[in-house]
N, C-alpha and C positions, 0 to 999 in steps of 0.2 A: 232425478239425475239419472240418466240412462248411460250404460256403458258400451259405447260404439263397437267396441272388440266383440263383445258377446255374440251377436248374431252372426257375423260373420266367422266366428270360430264355430260355432254349432253346425254352421252351414256347410262348411267342409266336412262335418262327419256324416250327412247324410245328403238325399238326392234333391234337396230343395235348394234352388238359388236364389240368393236374397234378393236378385234382381225380380224375381217373380211375385206378383200381385199377392197369389196365395200364401207366398212365404211369408211377406209382410202381415198379412192379415193373422196368420198363424201367430206370429209372434206378439202381436197386439194382445189377442186373445188369450194367449199362453200367459203374459205377465199380469193382465187382468184378473185371471182366474189365482194365480199365485199369490197376490196382494191382495184378494178378496174384493174387488170391485167388483167382478163377477162372483156372487156369493154360493157357497155350498148349497146345493138342491134347487137353487134358481132355475126357471125354466127360460131356456133359449128360444127367442123366435128368430128365424133366418132371416125373414124381413126386414125386423126391427136393427137387428146385427149389421146387415148390410147398408142401411141407412146411417148407423150409428159408426162404423168402420169405414165406410167409403167405398166400399168393395160390392162387387157383383155377387149374385145369389150362387153362382158356381165357384167362386172363389171361397165364399164363407162355408159352402157344403164340403170342399176338399179340406180346408183348414179344421174343420169341425170332424171330419174322417180320420184326420191324424191325430186330435185330441182324443179322440175314443180309443184308437190302438194305443194311447200312451195312458188310458186309465182316467183322464182328468175329464171327461164327459161321458154323458150315458146317454145311448141312443136306443129308443124303443119303439117298434112301429105302432103306428097310431095313437102313441103317446107324445113324441117328439123327442127333444133334446134337452137335457139338465146338466148343469155341473155337476159332477160327481161329488157325493156327501163326503164329510171328513170321517174316517174310519180308522180306529185305534188299531186293528189288527193289521190292514192294508199298511199303515204308516210304519209300524214295528217292522213288518216283511221286507219292505223298502229299503228300511235303514239297516237291516242286516245284510241284504244283498250288497247295498253299496260297500259295508264294511269289508266284505270277502273280495269285490272286484276292483276298489278304489286302492286298496292296500297293494294290490300286484301291481296295478298301473303304475303307483308310486315309486315303488322298485325298478319296473321296467323303464320308465321316465330318469331315473338315476343312472340307471347303465346305459339306455341307449340315446338321451336325450343331445340335441345339440345345443351348441351355445344361442343359435336363434330362438329355439323352442324355450331353452331357460328364460332368455330374457323376457319372452311373450308371457310366461308364467310370472315374472316379478311384475312385469308392467299392468296386469290385470289387478293389482292391488295399491296403484299410485293414487287412486282417489278414497282410500279407504277412511282415512281419519274424518275427511269431509261428510262422507254418508252417514259414518256412525253419529257426528256432530248434529246434523240436520235431522237425524230418526228418518233417514230417508230410506223407506222399505224397498221402493224400487228399485233403487240404486244399489242397496244391499245385495238383493237378489240377483241383479244383474251381474255384479261384481263377483257372488260366490261362484254363480254358474260360470262366467268366464273363467275363472281361477282353475276350478276342477275340469273342465272340459279341455282348458290347456294342458294340465297335467296327463290327462287321458290321451291327447293329443301326441305329446311327448312320448307317450309309452311305444309308439310303431305300431301299436294293434288295434286296427281300424273297429274290429268287432267289438271288442272291450270298450273302445270310446264311444259307439254307438249305444251302448247299452248304460254307460255312465251318462249321456245326455239325459235318456228316457227315466233312469232312477232319480237323477236331480231335479227333475221336470214333477216327478210323482211326490216328491218330500218337501220341496222348498217351500209350498203353501201351509203345510203343517208346522215347520219352524217359524215361519212368519206369523201365522195364528197364536202360536205360544208367545213369539216376541211382542205382541201388540198387547197381550195380558200382563206384560212385565212393566213394574214401574219403570219409568222413564230413566231416571238417574242409575237403577240397577242395569237396566239394559244397555245404557251407555257403557258402562264399567265392563259389563261381558262381551259387547261388542269390539272393544280396544283389546281385550283378552283373546279372543277370536281372530282379530285381524294379525295380533303378533304371532299366533300359532301358525297361521297361515303362511306369514313370512319367515318363520324358521322352516317350514317344511320347503318352502323354496329353495331357501339357503342349502339345504341337505341334499335336493336334488341337484343344485348347481357344483356342490362338492363332490358329485356322483357316488354318495355314500348309499349304497342300497339298502343296508340295515337299517340305516338311520332315517331314510327315507320313508321305508314301510313303518316304522315306531312312529314317525311324526305323523304319517296320514291317518293312524289310528287316533292319536291326540285330536287331530283336528275334525275327525268324525264324532269322537265321542261316543258313549253309550247312550241308547235312546233316551231322550232328555226327559227328565225327570217333570221339569215344568210341562212340557206337551203332553207327558201323560195324563198329569193333573187337569189341564186344562180341557182336553177332550172328555175326560171322564166326569168333567165339572159340567158340561154341556147340557 
């Protein structure tokens, strides 16, 4: 289940129009890296990607260049391009950066967010129960990104919002990797708890309660997940 709001929300925060082929190719490659269809360390052949995703080489190369800037692929001369490996230190650093930036964004969203922006934040969670029930990794990834991007957009600070998009892309696949290692019954229970935490944050922003929004964002982000640390260290 894809969330149609997510690509548009992200596109408003960068220079890539969703109407452009390179943007659509980027989104498809991004999701496949996040959910593990393109596995960590996998070598990426540009011609094979062009055939697989239905785009030309130019669009594939531009999409890969953007993914390289975000740290999701590694490009080496005479070696080629591969999916970036999972890295515990890199994951921890990205989570620490998100805690600093997104807590501030939540406070700004509560202070400056319009009714339309707050409605957009709430709307990103509409399909949450279905995604959790179906154990829909792609849907959950799209929903979570749409939520955090919508909060960042409501902050009114475009520079911070761009940083949120990049950091979310860097951390989402670590969360999904750990989630796949969790028993389904436990994962569903945890998913519903996380969904309710996101909804509580949306409501505090809707009340324009700056202090509560900052605190709730800390709850939503949590500490560096222990199960993620165990999963990556056990690889």
